[in-house]
N, C-alpha and C positions, 0 to 999 in steps of 0.2 A: 490354535491359529486365530488371530484377531482379524476380522473382516469388517469392511466399511459398507454401510448401507448407502447406495448411490443417490437415494432420493432425499435424504436429510442429513447425511454425513454423521450418523451415529454408528457406534461400534457394537459388535457382538463377538463373543468368544465361542469357538467351536473346537471340540476335541478332534485330534488328527484322525481318529478312527471314523469320524462321521463324514459321510459323503455330502458335499455341498457344491452346488453349481456356482461358480464365481468366475469373473474375468480378472485378469492380472495385467499390471501396467509395467512397461519398460521405457526407460528414459535416461538421459544424462542429467546430472545435477547442474544447477545453475553455477556460474562462476561469480566470484565476488565482483561488485558489492551486493548482488542479489542473493537471497537466502531461500532455501526450501522451507515450505510450510510443514512443520514436523508434527508428530503425534500429539504432543502436549498442547500446541496451539490450536490444532483441529478440535481437540476435545474441549478446551476451555473457551474458544471463541466462536466456533462454527457448528459444532454438533447440536442438532435440533433447532438451530436458529436460521437455517437456510432451507430452501426448497429447490430441488433440481428437477427439470423436466427434460423432454426429448430434445429440446432446442437450446438448453442451457439453464441458467439460473432463473427461476421464477421470482424468488425472494431471497435477497435483494437483486437488483440488476447486475449484469456483468461488470458494468463500469464502477460499481460500488464496492468491489472486492479487491484485495491486493493482486497485483500482476502475477505473483508467484502461485496463487491459488487457481489460476485459469486452467492450467493443464490438468489439475485434479478434477475440475468441473468438466473438462472435455472428456476425460476417462469415464466419469459417472454418467454423463449424457449419452455416451455411446453404449454403455452397459444397459441403460434404460431402453434405448432403441433396440438392442439385441435381446431384450427381455431376460436379462440376467439379474438375479436378486442381490448379488454381493460383488464387491471388488476388493482386490488386494493391491495396495500401493506401498512400496517400501518406506517412503518418507512419512506416510501417514499412519500406517498400521504397526510399525515397529517402534517400541519405546526404546530409543537408543541410549537412554539413561541406565538401562538394565543390561549389564554385560552378559548375564545368563541368558536373557531373551535374545540378544543379538547372536550369541554363540549358537543357540538352538536353531535360530532362523537360518543362519548361514549354512549349517550342516543339513538343513532340510529344504533349502531354497530350490534346488534343482527339481525335487519332487513336486514342490508347490507350482512351479512353472509347467512341469509335465502334466499335472492333473487339472490345470485350468481349462475352462471351456473355450475361452478366447484370450489371446495376448495382444494388447494394443501397444504399438511402438510409436512413441512421439519423437519425431525428428525435428528439433527446434531450429536447426540450421539448414533445413531443406524447404524449398518453395516449389509448389506445383508447377509454376510457369518455367522454372529452370531445373526441373526434375532430373533430366538426363545428365546435366553437368554437376549437380550438387549431391545427388543421392549417394554415389560411391565415395564422395569426399566427406560424408557426414562423420562427425566425431563419435557417433554412436558405434561405428564399426571399429573404433580404436580403443574402446574401453574394455577392461578385463571382465567386468561383471556381465556385460551384454552378450558374451559368447554363449553362456548357458541359457540366457534368455532368448537366444535365437534358436539353438538346437533342441531345447527341451520341449517347448509347446508344440502341439500339432497344428493349431490354427493361429497364425500370426498375421496381423494386419498393420500396415504402416500408414502414418499420417504426417502431414507437413506441419509447419509452425502455426497455421491457422486451422488445423484439424480438417483438411481436405484429404480424403483417402487417396493414397498413392498406389495401392495394390496390396496383395497378400504374399506370403512366403511362397505360395504355389505359383501365382502369376509372375512374380519377380524372381523365380528360382534361378534362372541362368545368370541374371545380373548379380544376385547375391553371391552365387557360387564363384563368379569371377572376382568379386570384391574380397571375399573371405578365404578363398582357396579350399572351401569345404565342399565335398562332392554333393551332387544334387540328391542322391539317395539318402544320405545322412541328414541333410537339411529337411527332407520331407518325412523323416522318421520311418523310412522304409528300410533302413539299414541301422542296426544298433551301433551305439558308440563303441562297444567292445570289439566290433569287427574292424575298427581302425586301430592301427598300431599305436603304442604309447607315443612314439616320436611324431607320428602324424598329428595326433590330438594336441601335443605340445606345440607343434608348428602353427596350429590355428591361433595360438595365443602369443606367438613370438613377437608380434609388433603391437601388442595391446599394452595399455598402461593403466595403473590404478593410482588413486591419490595416496593411500597408505601403502608403503612398500610391502608389507606382509600380505596384502590382499591379492597380489599377483599369484600367490599360492592358494589362498583360501577360495578365490573365485573359481578354482579348477576342481574343487572337491567333488562336485556332482558329475563333472565331465569324466572323472575317473572312478566314480562310484566308491569313494572312500570317505571316511570321517576322521576328524582329529580335533583336539582342543585348539582354541584360538589363543595365541600369546602375543598380543600387540605389544610392540617394544622389542621383540626378538630380532627384528630386521628381516628384510625380504629374502636374503640368501639363506638364512637359517630356516625360515618358514618353508622355502621351496625345497630344501634338502629333506626336511621332515615329511613334506608331501611325497617326495620320491620314495622315501623309506616306507611309507604307508602303501604306496603302489606296489613296491617290491614284495610286500607280504602277501599280496593277492595275485601276482602275475609273474610269469616266467619269461616275459617279453624282453629280449636283450636290446631292443631298440632304445630302451631307457638310457643305455650307455653310449648311444650313437649320436653324440652331440659334438659341436665344434665351438671352441672358445671365441668370444667376440672381443674386438679391440676396445680397451677401456676408453680410448680417445674418440671413438666413433660418435659423431654428433658435434664434437668440438673442433674437428679437423675436417675440412672439406675433402681431403684426400683419402679419408677413411670411410669405408662403407662396408656393406655386408659381404661383398665379393673381394674386398681388399683388406683382409684382416691383418692387424698388426702382427708381424712375425715375432717380434720380441715377446709380446703377450703370450703367444702360443708356446714359447720355450719354457715358460714358468711351470714348475711342477703342479699338477692338479690331482684331485681325487677322482673316483669313478663317477660321481654325480655332478650334474650341471648346476650352475648358480642361478639361472633364470630361464624362462621359456624362450628368451631370445636366442639361446644357444642351440635351439632346435630349428632355427629358421630354415636351414637347408636339409632337413632330415625327413621331410614329409613322405618321400618315396621308399623309405626303408621298411621292410616287412620282416616279421619274426619267422624263424624256422622252428616250428614246434614239433620236432621229431623226437620220440621218446628215447631212442638209443643215442642221440647226440646231446641230450640235455645235461647229463651228469647229475651229481647230487644237488639238492636245493642250495641256492646261495642265500646268505643271511648277513646282516650288518652286526658286527661284534665290536667289543672294545678295542680290538686290534685293527679294525677296518672291515671292509667287505670281504667275506670269505666266499670264494667262487672258484669253480673249476673251469679252466680255459686251456685250449691248446696254445703252447708258447713256442715260437720259433726264434732262436737267437739271431740277432742282427747287429754285428759289431758289439758295442757295449750296451745294447738295448735288446728288448724282446718284442716281437709282434704277436699280439694276443688276438685270436680270432673269436668273434662274437657269433652267437647263434641267430644271425639276421643277415639279410642280403639286400643289396641295392637293386635298382631297376634292371640293370644289365645282367643280373644273376650272380655276380661275385659276392662272396661273403664280406661283411664289413669287419675291419680289424682296427685296433688301437695300438699305439706304441707305448711300451712300459719300460721302466728302469727299476732294477732291484736296489733296495737300500744296502749299502756296502756292508754294514755291520749288523744287519738284521735279515738273514737269509729267509726267503719265502715271503718277504714283505716288499710290495712294489708301489710305485706311483706312476701316474700318466704323464707323459711328456709329448711334445708336438701336438698339443691339443687343438691347434688351429686347423687341423685336417684329420681326415679319416683315410684308411687304406682299403683297397679292394684286393682280396686274395682268393685263390682257388679254394674250393670247399671239399677237398679230398679227405679221406679218413685220417683222423689225427686223435691221439690220446690226450685227454685233458689232464691238467696239473692243478692241484689245489693250491691256491695262493691267497694272500691278503692284499687288498688294495686300500691304501690309507686315504681317508677323506680329509682329515684335519692336519694341517702342517705336515704335508707329505715329505718335506725336506728335512726332517729331523735326522739328517744323515751327516751332521757336521761334527768335526772333531779336530783336535790338534795333537801332535806327537810331542812329548816332552823329552828332549835329549839333554841330560844333566852333565854328561862327561865326568861323572864321579867315578871313584875307584870301586873295587870289589866290595868295599865296606857298605855300599848301598846308600840309600837316603830315605828320609821321612818327609811326609808332606801333610798339611792340613787343608781341607777343602771346605769352603763355605759358598753357597749352601751345600748341604750334604745330599747324597743320593745320585749325583751325576757320574761318579766314578764307577766304571765297569771293570771290576777286578779281574774277571776271567779274560777280558780282552786288553787289559792295561790301557784303557781308553777313557778319556774324559769327554762326555757328550754334552753339547750345548744346544738348547732350543733356539730357533731363530724365527723371525717374523715380526711384524709391527706390534703384535700383542705381547711380545716377550722382550723386555729390556733386562738382559742378564749381566751381572757382574760377579765374577768368580775370583776369589783370592786364593793363591797357592803360597804356603809357607814351607819352603824347602830347606832342609838341613842335612848335613852328612851324618852318618852313623857315628863317626869318630868324634867330631867336634860338638855335635848337638847344637851348633850355633846357627844363627839365622843366616841363610845364604842368599835369600832374595825373596821379594814379594812381587808377584805378578798379578795384575788385574786385567781381566779380559772383558 
C-alpha cells in the first residue's frame, strides 16, 4: 500500500500486513476541462518540493499551485491537524498506468477504507451557507465508488468546497440515511453489511453511476465481500453478471433473483420512470440475474428465508444455465416459481417462468417488470435450469415438403443445427446472431434440386 506523507507529499510503501495509522480521502473527480493531479505528477513535480502545515501550504503559497491540487492540500492539512502520519488519496497514491496495481487496489479498497483512522469527504458542490439545500443534492451521493467509502470507515467527516467542516457521519446520520436509504445502524458500522439482504445492498447502488460501465460492478466488490478479476472492455452488464455469480458462490440468499427489469427508454421519455416501467420491456425473455443494480431499485424490503428444510440442494451456474431447485406452480402456459425470500407483508416472492418448448427442464423468466406475492405453504421443489444468455433459443420452423413416401434429402449449412431426434431445425436469434441457413432439398427418386431456401 503506497501512502502519502502529508507534510511534504513524498511516498512510502507499506506491506498490507503492517499496521499503519492513516487518513483516507473520498471525493468526486473533476469534470473536464479540469484534470486530477495523478501519481506521476505528484511524484515528479511536488514530492519533497512543498511543505504543508496545519493551515495549508507553507512553501509555496496556495495561490502558487494548480487549482486541482488544492483539495489534496486540504486533505493533508487536516491529517496534520489530526496528528495522522500518512494519507491515502486514490488519485495520488495509485499508479493508474499499472493495471495490476489498479486491480489489486480495487479488490482491497473496501478494507483500506475500513481500516483508516479517519475518512475525509470533500463535497466540492456543497457550501456551508446553503448546507441544508445542497448537501443531499451533492453528486457525491450519486457516484458508485462513494458507496463503500461511506459505509466502510468508522469515522467519516464531511467538508464543503472551502474545507469548512459540515459534520460527521455520526452527527449527520439521519440526513445521510434519508439521502441514501441506508439504515442508521449500518451507516454507523453497528450492523454488519452481511446482515442486509443482497437485494437491499444492491438497492443502495440502484441510482448511482460510474464513468466506466464495468465499475458499477467493481465498486460493489467490498460491499458483498467478494473478489474477482477486472476485465475492462467486457461491458457493464457482463461485469455485473460476473459479480452476481461470485456472490452466489458464497450466499444462499434468494433476494438476488428478486429484481424487476427497468424500461430501456427511462430517461429519454418523460413518461417513463421507476414506477412506470415499460410493459413491452418486461415481456422480453430474461435470465435469472439482473443486468445492473438499477433493477433492484424496488427490492430493498425483501428478506431471505434461510430455513434449512426449505433450501433444497445448492444452486450453481452451469453451461446449461442456473441449476436451482424451486417449487413450480403451472399457470396457463407459464409457471410461477417461488423464491426463498419474502416481502414486507410476509408473502413469498415469486417470479414467472416459461419452459423452452424443445428443451424440457430448461426455463427463462418472463414478465420481468414485476414480481409476484404468493403464500408460503409446503411445496416440493423441482430441479430446473434457468438460462441466462439468449433465453429465447426456442425458435424453429417446420418443413412440410409434401413429397411422396420415397422421402427426401437435404443439405444444411452451417451444420449442427439439425436435431435429428426431434426432426427440428433450431436457429439462434438476437442482435448478436445474424444467421443464414441454406437448405438443398431433393426427392429420393429424382435426386434433382427441388429448391433452395435461405432463412
